[in-house]
Rosetta silent file (secondary structure, phi, psi, omega in degrees, C-alpha in Angstrom):
SEQUENCE: XXXXXXXXXXXXXXXXXXXXXXXXXXXXXXXXXXXXXXXXXXXXXXXXXXXXXXXXXXXXXXXXXXXXXXXXXXXXXXXXXXXXXXXXXXXXXX
SCORE:     score description
SCORE:     0.000 S_00000001
   1 L     0.000  -33.794 -178.234    1.259   79.182    2.404 S_00000001
   2 H   -65.524  -39.497 -178.739    3.528   76.393    1.204 S_00000001
   3 H   -70.467  -31.945  178.098    0.657   74.421   -0.305 S_00000001
   4 H   -67.149  -41.628  179.646   -0.666   77.484   -2.150 S_00000001
   5 H   -68.347  -33.645  176.415    2.721   78.117   -3.781 S_00000001
   6 H   -67.014  -40.267  178.486    2.960   74.453   -4.791 S_00000001
   7 H   -67.264  -37.691  177.137   -0.503   74.603   -6.354 S_00000001
   8 H   -66.547  -36.257  177.802    0.395   77.795   -8.201 S_00000001
   9 H   -66.250  -42.145  177.180    3.561   76.163   -9.530 S_00000001
  10 H   -63.601  -42.094  178.773    1.561   73.177  -10.796 S_00000001
  11 H   -63.023  -40.581  179.602   -0.964   75.528  -12.365 S_00000001
  12 H   -65.348  -40.697  178.289    1.800   77.512  -14.095 S_00000001
  13 H   -66.140  -42.244 -179.838    3.342   74.353  -15.558 S_00000001
  14 H   -64.412  -42.986 -179.000   -0.048   73.110  -16.743 S_00000001
  15 H   -71.757  -30.505  178.739   -0.958   76.401  -18.371 S_00000001
  16 H   -73.340  -27.141  178.341    2.413   76.773  -20.063 S_00000001
  17 H   -78.841  -15.434 -179.587    2.079   73.351  -21.684 S_00000001
  18 H   -67.945  -34.665 -174.531   -1.299   74.284  -23.159 S_00000001
  19 L   -80.204   -0.187 -178.406    0.200   76.706  -25.644 S_00000001
  20 L   -67.196  -40.042  178.598    2.511   74.099  -27.208 S_00000001
  21 L  -100.862  128.101 -171.607   -0.106   72.888  -29.681 S_00000001
  22 L  -125.855   25.022  176.373   -1.709   75.690  -31.609 S_00000001
  23 L   -73.630  168.763 -177.700   -4.044   74.163  -34.189 S_00000001
  24 H   -64.087  -38.873  178.529   -7.674   75.295  -34.357 S_00000001
  25 H   -72.098  -33.299  178.599   -9.019   72.167  -32.655 S_00000001
  26 H   -65.909  -41.363  179.677   -6.314   72.320  -29.985 S_00000001
  27 H   -68.069  -44.211  178.760   -7.213   75.901  -29.101 S_00000001
  28 H   -63.798  -41.733  178.853  -10.937   75.181  -29.049 S_00000001
  29 H   -63.046  -37.487  178.787  -10.370   72.038  -26.995 S_00000001
  30 H   -65.849  -42.173 -179.399   -8.292   73.939  -24.456 S_00000001
  31 H   -66.919  -49.577 -178.488  -10.967   76.597  -24.002 S_00000001
  32 H   -66.759  -38.963  176.868  -13.864   74.153  -23.761 S_00000001
  33 H   -64.725  -38.878  177.826  -11.890   71.771  -21.560 S_00000001
  34 H   -64.658  -42.945  178.619  -10.907   74.632  -19.265 S_00000001
  35 H   -65.875  -45.922  179.281  -14.489   75.821  -18.906 S_00000001
  36 H   -65.194  -41.466  178.601  -15.838   72.342  -18.304 S_00000001
  37 H   -65.077  -37.794  178.122  -13.042   71.481  -15.896 S_00000001
  38 H   -66.279  -39.340  179.317  -13.565   74.705  -13.956 S_00000001
  39 H   -65.420  -48.874 -179.691  -17.286   73.987  -13.645 S_00000001
  40 H   -66.548  -42.417  178.348  -16.788   70.419  -12.465 S_00000001
  41 H   -63.923  -36.513  176.990  -13.874   71.389  -10.222 S_00000001
  42 H   -65.427  -40.253  178.671  -15.916   74.207   -8.685 S_00000001
  43 H   -66.490  -46.500 -179.838  -18.784   71.842   -7.902 S_00000001
  44 H   -66.527  -42.071  179.047  -16.496   69.220   -6.397 S_00000001
  45 H   -65.971  -31.877  178.316  -14.476   71.835   -4.522 S_00000001
  46 H   -64.325  -32.564  178.906  -17.645   73.416   -3.153 S_00000001
  47 H   -66.040  -28.251  179.225  -18.514   70.122   -1.481 S_00000001
  48 L  -101.228    4.824  177.816  -15.265   70.282    0.502 S_00000001
  49 L    86.833   10.419 -179.436  -15.470   74.024    1.182 S_00000001
  50 L  -131.478   63.981 -175.574  -12.799   75.022   -1.351 S_00000001
  51 H   -65.011  -40.691 -177.942  -14.741   75.947   -4.443 S_00000001
  52 H   -68.010  -41.641  177.192  -12.266   78.443   -5.862 S_00000001
  53 H   -65.049  -41.687  178.572   -9.307   76.084   -5.560 S_00000001
  54 H   -62.474  -40.505  178.695  -11.314   73.280   -7.105 S_00000001
  55 H   -65.996  -39.842 -179.851  -12.343   75.489  -10.012 S_00000001
  56 H   -66.520  -46.523 -179.846   -8.749   76.597  -10.622 S_00000001
  57 H   -67.383  -44.314  178.259   -7.334   73.084  -10.527 S_00000001
  58 H   -62.511  -39.682  177.941  -10.205   71.667  -12.580 S_00000001
  59 H   -63.898  -42.556  179.579   -9.848   74.435  -15.139 S_00000001
  60 H   -65.529  -46.582  179.911   -6.128   73.834  -15.542 S_00000001
  61 H   -66.458  -38.628  177.816   -6.510   70.079  -15.876 S_00000001
  62 H   -65.353  -38.606  178.728   -9.454   70.464  -18.235 S_00000001
  63 H   -65.819  -42.005  178.732   -7.515   72.872  -20.433 S_00000001
  64 H   -64.883  -45.226  179.407   -4.557   70.502  -20.669 S_00000001
  65 H   -64.796  -44.583  178.638   -6.819   67.546  -21.450 S_00000001
  66 H   -63.303  -37.118  177.285   -8.875   69.475  -23.990 S_00000001
  67 H   -65.314  -40.627  179.791   -5.725   70.711  -25.676 S_00000001
  68 H   -64.570  -43.003  179.481   -4.374   67.174  -25.954 S_00000001
  69 H   -66.538  -44.895  178.642   -7.595   65.883  -27.505 S_00000001
  70 H   -63.916  -37.629  178.116   -7.829   68.820  -29.908 S_00000001
  71 H   -65.930  -38.772  176.917   -4.194   68.453  -30.909 S_00000001
  72 H   -62.021  -40.286  177.474   -4.753   64.771  -31.697 S_00000001
  73 H   -65.550  -40.185  177.245   -7.664   65.769  -33.946 S_00000001
  74 H   -62.335  -42.682  179.030   -5.498   68.386  -35.669 S_00000001
  75 H   -63.698  -41.914  179.069   -2.781   65.802  -36.301 S_00000001
  76 H   -64.623  -41.958  178.212   -5.297   63.326  -37.717 S_00000001
  77 H   -63.825  -39.603 -179.787   -6.763   66.002  -40.008 S_00000001
  78 H   -65.659  -43.080  179.716   -3.295   66.988  -41.218 S_00000001
  79 H   -65.098  -39.480  177.879   -2.350   63.386  -42.007 S_00000001
  80 H   -66.156  -38.656  179.589   -5.578   62.821  -43.920 S_00000001
  81 H   -64.361  -39.912  179.198   -5.026   66.031  -45.865 S_00000001
  82 H   -68.755  -35.751 -177.300   -1.516   64.908  -46.824 S_00000001
  83 H   -72.368  -39.771 -175.849   -2.732   61.455  -47.827 S_00000001
  84 L   -95.717   15.022 -179.621   -5.611   62.641  -49.996 S_00000001
  85 L   -67.202  127.425  179.523   -3.807   65.527  -51.669 S_00000001
  86 L   -67.579  142.385 -179.865   -4.488   65.407  -55.398 S_00000001
  87 L   -82.930  142.368  179.444   -1.425   64.868  -57.571 S_00000001
  88 L   -68.823  146.116  178.314   -0.629   67.519  -60.179 S_00000001
  89 L   -78.058  144.609  179.546   -1.312   66.614  -63.770 S_00000001
  90 L   -70.746  146.810  179.754    1.732   66.395  -66.032 S_00000001
  91 L  -101.856  122.014 -177.407    2.287   69.251  -68.435 S_00000001
  92 L  -101.905    4.487  175.179    3.000   68.159  -71.966 S_00000001
  93 L    78.472   28.400  178.996    3.613   71.596  -73.436 S_00000001
  94 L   -73.438    0.000    0.000    0.524   71.970  -75.624 S_00000001
């Protein structure tokens, strides 16, 4: 029982950190990373007889990783948008 509560605590911390970045790529990355991580974790966990635990842990880690990658892409897009923003033309009062 002690190990289950520790795993749930780790899962809660991982899932709460996912919502920190909320750009469109971060959200998409979290969803896709969670699905991919759950699939891989389920396959690996099935080999040891604990498929559900493996899927849960893999999903949480995949969501955190996908969110981090998506957030980095959002930050890069924002910086490029700021750099390439066209400057307003001066108004001469014509």
